C-alpha positions as CSV (number, residue, x, y, z in Angstrom):
1,M,64.2,-116.9,239.6
2,K,61.6,-115.0,237.6
3,G,61.2,-116.1,234.0
4,I,59.3,-115.4,230.7
5,K,57.3,-117.6,228.6
6,V,57.0,-117.2,224.9
7,V,55.0,-119.0,222.5
8,G,57.0,-119.1,219.0
9,G,55.5,-119.1,215.6
10,V,53.5,-115.7,215.6
11,P,54.2,-113.3,212.8
12,L,54.7,-109.8,214.6
13,N,52.1,-107.3,213.5
14,G,51.1,-103.8,215.4
15,E,52.4,-100.5,216.7
16,V,54.5,-100.0,219.8
17,K,56.1,-97.1,221.3
18,I,59.6,-96.9,221.9
19,Q,60.8,-95.9,225.5
20,G,63.5,-93.4,226.7
21,S,67.1,-94.4,226.4
22,K,68.4,-96.3,229.1
23,N,72.5,-95.3,227.8
24,A,71.1,-91.6,228.0
25,A,69.4,-91.3,231.1
26,L,71.9,-92.8,233.3
27,P,74.6,-89.9,232.7
28,L,72.1,-87.4,232.6
29,M,71.1,-88.2,236.2
30,A,74.8,-88.6,237.3
31,A,74.9,-85.2,235.6
32,A,72.2,-83.7,237.9
33,L,74.8,-83.8,240.4
34,L,76.7,-81.0,239.3
35,N,73.8,-78.5,239.8
36,K,72.8,-77.3,243.5
37,G,69.2,-77.3,242.4
38,T,66.6,-79.2,240.4
39,T,66.8,-81.3,237.1
40,I,63.9,-82.4,235.5
41,L,64.1,-85.4,232.7
42,Y,61.1,-85.9,230.5
43,D,60.4,-89.3,229.2
44,C,62.9,-91.2,231.8
45,P,62.5,-95.0,231.2
46,Q,61.5,-96.7,234.4
47,I,63.9,-99.4,234.4
48,A,65.8,-101.1,236.8
49,D,69.3,-99.5,236.1
50,V,67.4,-96.2,236.5
51,F,65.9,-96.8,239.7
52,V,69.4,-98.1,241.3
53,M,70.7,-94.7,240.0
54,E,67.9,-93.0,241.2
55,E,68.3,-94.7,244.9
56,I,71.9,-94.1,244.6
57,L,71.5,-90.4,244.1
58,R,68.9,-90.7,247.4
59,L,71.4,-91.9,249.4
60,L,73.7,-89.1,248.9
61,G,71.0,-86.8,249.7
62,A,69.1,-86.2,246.7
63,K,65.2,-85.7,246.5
64,T,63.3,-87.4,243.6
65,V,59.7,-87.1,242.8
66,W,58.2,-89.4,239.8
67,N,55.1,-88.0,237.6
68,N,54.5,-90.8,235.3
69,H,57.8,-90.8,232.9
70,T,59.0,-87.3,234.2
71,L,61.5,-87.8,237.1
72,E,62.5,-84.5,238.9
73,I,66.0,-84.4,240.8
74,N,67.0,-82.0,243.6
75,T,70.6,-82.2,244.5
76,E,70.4,-78.8,246.7
77,F,71.0,-80.8,249.9
78,I,73.4,-83.4,248.9
79,D,75.5,-84.3,252.1
80,K,77.6,-87.3,251.4
81,T,80.1,-88.3,248.3
82,Q,80.8,-91.9,248.7
83,V,78.4,-94.1,246.5
84,D,76.7,-96.7,248.4
85,E,78.7,-99.9,247.8
86,E,75.5,-102.4,247.3
87,Q,74.0,-99.9,244.9
88,G,77.0,-98.9,243.2
89,R,78.0,-102.5,242.5
90,K,74.9,-103.2,240.6
91,M,75.6,-101.6,237.3
92,R,78.3,-100.4,235.5
93,S,77.5,-96.8,235.2
94,S,77.8,-96.0,238.8
95,I,81.7,-95.3,237.6
96,I,80.7,-91.9,235.9
97,L,79.5,-90.3,239.5
98,L,83.1,-89.9,240.1
99,G,83.2,-87.1,237.6
100,S,80.3,-85.4,238.8
101,L,81.4,-85.6,242.6
102,L,85.1,-84.6,241.7
103,G,83.6,-81.4,239.9
104,R,81.2,-80.2,242.5
105,F,82.9,-81.6,245.9
106,Q,86.2,-82.0,245.1
107,E,85.8,-85.8,246.4
108,G,84.2,-88.7,245.7
109,A,84.1,-92.6,246.1
110,V,82.6,-95.3,244.3
111,P,82.6,-98.8,244.1
112,H,84.5,-101.1,241.4
113,P,81.5,-100.9,239.0
114,G,79.3,-104.1,238.2
115,G,76.2,-104.7,235.7
116,C,76.9,-107.4,232.9
117,V,79.5,-109.3,232.7
118,I,80.3,-109.0,228.7
119,G,83.9,-108.3,228.9
120,K,86.9,-106.8,231.0
121,R,85.5,-103.2,230.4
122,P,88.6,-101.7,232.4
123,I,88.0,-98.3,234.1
124,D,91.8,-97.2,233.4
125,L,90.9,-94.6,230.9
126,H,88.4,-92.9,233.4
127,L,90.8,-92.7,236.1
128,K,93.7,-91.8,233.6
129,A,91.6,-88.5,232.4
130,L,90.4,-87.6,236.2
131,R,93.9,-87.7,237.4
132,E,95.2,-85.5,234.5
133,M,92.9,-83.0,235.6
134,G,94.4,-82.9,239.4
135,A,92.4,-85.8,241.1
136,E,94.2,-87.9,243.5
137,I,93.0,-91.6,243.2
138,S,93.4,-94.5,245.7
139,E,92.0,-98.1,245.6
140,I,91.1,-99.8,248.7
141,Q,89.3,-102.9,249.1
142,G,87.3,-102.6,245.9
143,E,86.4,-99.0,246.3
144,I,88.0,-95.8,244.4
145,F,88.4,-92.9,246.3
146,A,89.4,-89.4,244.6
147,K,89.9,-86.0,245.7
148,T,91.3,-82.8,244.6
149,R,92.3,-79.1,245.5
150,G,90.3,-78.0,242.3
151,L,90.0,-79.8,238.9
152,R,92.0,-78.0,236.2
153,G,91.8,-78.0,232.8
154,S,93.9,-80.1,230.5
155,R,94.4,-81.8,227.2
156,I,93.3,-85.4,227.6
157,H,93.8,-87.9,224.7
158,F,92.0,-91.5,224.8
159,P,94.2,-94.3,222.8
160,F,91.2,-95.9,222.1
161,V,87.1,-94.9,222.1
162,S,85.4,-95.3,225.4
163,V,81.9,-93.9,226.1
164,G,82.1,-94.1,229.9
165,A,85.5,-92.4,230.1
166,T,84.6,-89.6,227.5
167,Q,81.5,-88.8,229.7
168,N,83.4,-89.2,233.1
169,A,85.9,-86.7,231.5
170,V,83.0,-84.3,230.4
171,L,81.5,-84.3,233.6
172,A,84.6,-83.7,235.5
173,S,85.6,-81.0,233.4
174,V,82.6,-78.5,233.2
175,L,83.0,-77.1,236.4
176,A,86.8,-77.3,236.2
177,K,89.3,-74.1,236.0
178,G,90.4,-73.4,232.5
179,D,89.9,-75.3,229.2
180,T,89.9,-78.9,228.7
181,I,90.5,-80.4,225.3
182,L,89.6,-84.0,225.1
183,E,91.0,-85.9,221.6
184,G,90.1,-89.6,220.7
185,C,86.5,-89.2,222.2
186,S,83.5,-91.6,221.7
187,R,80.9,-90.3,219.1
188,E,78.1,-92.2,220.6
189,P,74.6,-90.4,220.5
190,E,74.4,-90.7,224.5
191,V,77.9,-89.0,224.7
192,C,76.1,-86.0,222.5
193,T,73.0,-86.3,224.6
194,L,75.0,-85.3,227.9
195,C,76.9,-82.7,226.2
196,R,73.6,-81.1,224.9
197,F,72.5,-81.7,228.5
198,L,74.8,-79.5,230.0
199,K,75.4,-77.0,227.5
200,K,71.5,-76.3,228.6
201,A,72.5,-76.5,232.1
202,G,75.3,-73.6,231.3
203,A,78.3,-75.3,230.5
204,K,80.3,-74.4,227.5
205,I,81.2,-77.1,225.1
206,E,82.3,-77.2,221.3
207,G,82.9,-80.1,219.2
208,I,80.1,-82.1,220.0
209,G,79.3,-84.9,217.9
210,T,83.3,-85.2,216.9
211,S,86.1,-86.8,218.5
212,R,87.4,-83.8,219.8
213,L,85.7,-81.9,222.4
214,M,86.6,-78.6,224.2
215,V,84.9,-77.8,227.3
216,T,85.6,-74.0,229.0
217,G,84.9,-74.5,233.0
218,V,82.1,-72.5,234.7
219,E,81.8,-71.4,238.0
220,K,78.3,-73.1,238.1
221,L,75.3,-74.9,236.4
222,H,71.4,-74.0,236.9
223,D,68.4,-75.7,236.7
224,V,67.5,-77.3,233.6
225,V,64.5,-79.6,232.2
226,F,65.6,-81.9,229.3
227,Q,63.9,-84.6,227.0
228,V,65.5,-88.1,227.4
229,P,66.1,-89.3,223.6
230,K,64.4,-92.6,222.6
231,D,66.1,-95.8,223.0
232,R,67.8,-96.8,219.5
233,I,69.1,-100.3,221.3
234,A,65.1,-101.1,222.2
235,A,64.2,-100.2,218.6
236,G,66.7,-102.4,217.2
237,T,65.4,-105.3,219.6
238,Y,61.8,-105.0,218.4
239,L,63.2,-104.4,214.8
240,C,64.9,-108.0,215.0
241,A,61.7,-109.2,216.3
242,S,59.9,-108.3,213.4
243,A,62.6,-109.7,211.5
244,I,62.8,-112.9,212.9
245,T,58.8,-113.6,212.5
246,R,58.5,-111.9,208.9
247,G,56.3,-109.7,210.6
248,Q,54.6,-106.0,209.7
249,C,55.6,-103.6,212.7
250,V,55.5,-99.8,213.2
251,L,58.0,-98.5,215.8
252,L,56.4,-95.1,217.2
253,D,59.4,-92.8,217.9
254,A,62.4,-94.9,216.9
255,P,65.2,-92.7,216.5
256,V,66.0,-93.4,213.2
257,E,68.8,-90.7,212.7
258,E,70.9,-92.9,215.2
259,M,70.2,-96.1,213.4
260,E,71.7,-96.0,210.3
261,A,73.9,-98.9,210.7
262,V,71.2,-101.1,211.9
263,L,68.6,-100.2,209.1
264,L,71.2,-101.1,206.6
265,A,72.1,-104.4,207.9
266,Y,67.8,-105.2,208.3
267,K,67.7,-103.8,204.7
268,K,70.5,-106.7,203.9
269,M,68.4,-109.0,205.6
270,G,66.0,-108.4,202.9
271,G,63.8,-106.1,205.4
272,Q,62.0,-103.0,203.9
273,Y,60.9,-99.9,205.9
274,T,59.5,-96.5,205.7
275,C,60.2,-93.4,207.8
276,N,57.4,-90.8,207.9
277,S,55.9,-88.5,210.9
278,G,57.9,-90.4,213.6
279,K,57.0,-93.8,212.5
280,L,59.1,-96.4,211.4
281,T,57.4,-99.0,209.1
282,L,58.8,-102.2,208.8
283,C,57.9,-105.0,206.5
284,S,59.7,-108.3,207.2
285,F,58.0,-110.7,205.0
286,H,61.5,-111.4,203.3
287,A,64.0,-110.7,205.8
288,D,65.3,-114.2,205.6
289,K,68.8,-113.0,204.0
290,P,72.3,-114.2,205.6
291,L,74.7,-111.3,206.5
292,D,78.0,-112.6,205.6
293,N,80.4,-109.8,207.4
294,L,78.6,-108.1,210.1
295,Q,80.9,-106.2,212.4
296,T,80.5,-104.7,215.6
297,Q,82.3,-100.9,215.6
298,V,82.1,-97.9,217.8
299,Y,79.5,-95.4,216.4
300,P,78.4,-94.7,213.9
301,G,79.0,-98.6,213.1
302,F,77.3,-101.5,214.3
303,P,76.3,-101.3,217.8
304,T,77.5,-104.3,219.7
305,D,74.6,-103.9,222.2
306,L,72.6,-105.2,219.3
307,Q,75.1,-107.9,218.4
308,S,73.3,-110.9,219.9
309,V,69.9,-109.6,219.1
310,F,71.0,-109.8,215.3
311,M,72.5,-113.0,215.8
312,A,69.5,-114.8,217.0
313,A,67.4,-112.9,214.1
314,L,70.2,-114.7,211.9
315,T,69.7,-118.5,213.1
316,V,66.6,-119.0,211.0
317,A,68.2,-117.2,207.7
318,R,68.3,-118.6,204.4
319,G,72.3,-119.2,204.4
320,E,75.5,-118.9,206.5
321,S,75.9,-115.7,208.4
322,R,79.0,-114.2,210.0
323,I,79.5,-111.8,213.0
324,T,82.6,-110.5,214.2
325,E,82.7,-109.0,217.8
326,N,85.4,-106.3,217.9
327,I,84.3,-104.2,221.2
328,F,83.5,-106.9,224.1
329,E,85.0,-110.2,224.1
330,D,82.4,-112.0,226.0
331,R,79.5,-110.7,223.8
332,F,79.0,-114.2,222.9
333,K,77.8,-115.8,226.2
334,T,74.3,-116.0,224.7
335,V,75.9,-118.7,222.2
336,P,75.5,-121.8,224.2
337,Q,71.6,-120.7,225.0
338,L,70.6,-120.2,221.4
339,Q,72.3,-123.7,220.5
340,A,70.4,-125.3,223.2
341,M,67.4,-124.0,221.3
342,G,68.6,-125.6,218.1
343,A,70.8,-122.8,216.7
344,R,73.8,-123.9,214.5
345,I,76.5,-121.1,215.5
346,E,80.4,-122.1,215.5
347,M,82.9,-119.9,217.1
348,E,86.1,-119.0,215.5
349,G,87.6,-116.6,217.7
350,N,85.8,-113.3,217.9
351,T,83.7,-114.5,215.0
352,A,80.7,-116.4,215.2
353,R,79.7,-118.8,212.1
354,I,75.6,-118.8,212.0
355,L,74.6,-121.7,209.7
356,P,70.7,-121.9,208.7
357,G,68.4,-123.9,210.8
358,E,65.3,-124.1,212.9
359,L,64.7,-123.1,216.5
360,T,62.8,-125.3,219.3
361,G,61.5,-123.7,222.4
362,T,63.3,-124.7,225.6
363,E,64.4,-123.6,229.0
364,V,67.1,-121.1,228.8
365,I,68.9,-118.8,231.2
366,A,69.8,-114.9,230.7
367,S,73.1,-114.1,231.9
368,E,73.1,-110.5,230.7
369,L,70.8,-107.6,229.5
370,R,71.0,-108.0,225.8
371,G,71.7,-111.7,225.7
372,G,68.6,-112.1,227.6
373,A,66.8,-110.0,224.8
374,A,68.1,-112.1,222.1
375,L,66.8,-115.3,223.8
376,L,63.2,-113.9,223.8
377,V,63.7,-112.7,220.3
378,A,64.8,-116.3,219.4
379,G,61.6,-117.8,221.5
380,L,59.5,-115.7,218.8
381,A,60.7,-117.9,216.0
382,A,61.0,-121.2,217.9
383,K,58.7,-124.0,217.6
384,G,56.6,-124.7,220.7
385,E,57.3,-122.9,224.0
386,T,60.7,-120.8,225.2
387,Y,60.9,-120.3,229.0
388,V,63.8,-117.5,229.6
389,K,65.0,-117.8,233.3
390,N,66.8,-115.0,235.2
391,C,64.8,-112.1,233.5
392,S,66.1,-109.7,236.2
393,Y,68.8,-109.1,233.7
394,I,66.1,-107.7,230.8
395,E,64.6,-105.6,233.2
396,R,67.8,-103.5,233.6
397,G,67.2,-102.1,230.0
398,Y,63.7,-102.7,229.1
399,E,60.7,-101.2,230.7
400,D,58.1,-103.5,229.8
401,I,59.4,-106.1,227.1
402,C,56.5,-108.2,227.6
403,R,54.0,-105.4,226.9
404,D,55.9,-104.0,224.1
405,L,55.8,-107.0,222.4
406,C,52.3,-108.2,223.4
407,M,51.5,-104.8,221.7
408,L,53.0,-106.0,218.5
409,G,51.0,-109.4,218.8
410,A,53.4,-111.9,220.6
411,Q,52.3,-114.4,222.6
412,I,54.6,-113.8,225.9
413,Y,53.8,-114.2,229.4
414,R,55.5,-113.2,232.7
415,D,55.6,-115.2,236.1
């Protein structure tokens, strides 16, 4: 079990470049299946989940080539429509391949998705949308099989916001016959990025950035070159690393326009920042104030992916904080590990009450991606050494978190 050692007590100071977005890259790779040709993605993050998606595409018959952080995907000779079970179960994003496979091949099969266990995250809305567009879906021994005589436009209403279901419906609709109207859509930046990518490839999509999308089906897509946006969650993680160490850091190419809720929370903690020429400059000397009502919400609200990381930063605030998790019921899995480090956290349903205290380094275990990053952030402020085991979870979303934190002056080492 691989681990990362962190020596705490060092205020961070330096510059780090933000990687390409995990949550944007994976849907773009799935979308590449829709085009019988070549897709080129600039600034694609070299992380475990991307490598899993790449392997899935290769096993379907795609050819892929890396040139530094540029990923070229050729799907001209795809000859399979069933996603490999072992690879597909490694991450949740494998489910969105179903929309692309149905759109191009009128059939597809994926295993029930895996990834981090942070809540139920049902796929009902995904399957409901695809059925309403004409797909016949069956579930046999843990695999989802879908086929259609041709997807057709439909009016689909999502009863609650789902990023993945919105993306799956968009992917299925771009080659469907007629108009598809999607209501109650997610407005997350990664949904907007997928829609912009598809439009660049020849799709017809209106309403990007709103909760109502209209997609007019086209006969085919064409080759496209596209820039993967920067990772707002990675940027938020390093912002918390600055805050918890009371440091002064510069995040290069941080997607500030997508971080309004995060920066507002940071400002309420006492942090100061400026944005200039692609640089987000953080001054965390006084980022020690508690947050009395931080609530996770769908975009443009505070992102659930940063809840545990902010919790770590608030464990050493000078006052009582409260965080309410409204998206995933199991996002508090990291609490016992933080408590093992001395954090004073009390649970009240879906709300965590965080009392002021000090952290002490010890051995802890990551059980999911963002919780693992939160433990590293906590280790930066802990007395002594913190050893985070099971760091393969962290590698699912961060290209090289040790390298990045070292760039900021952290004493952090990997086995």
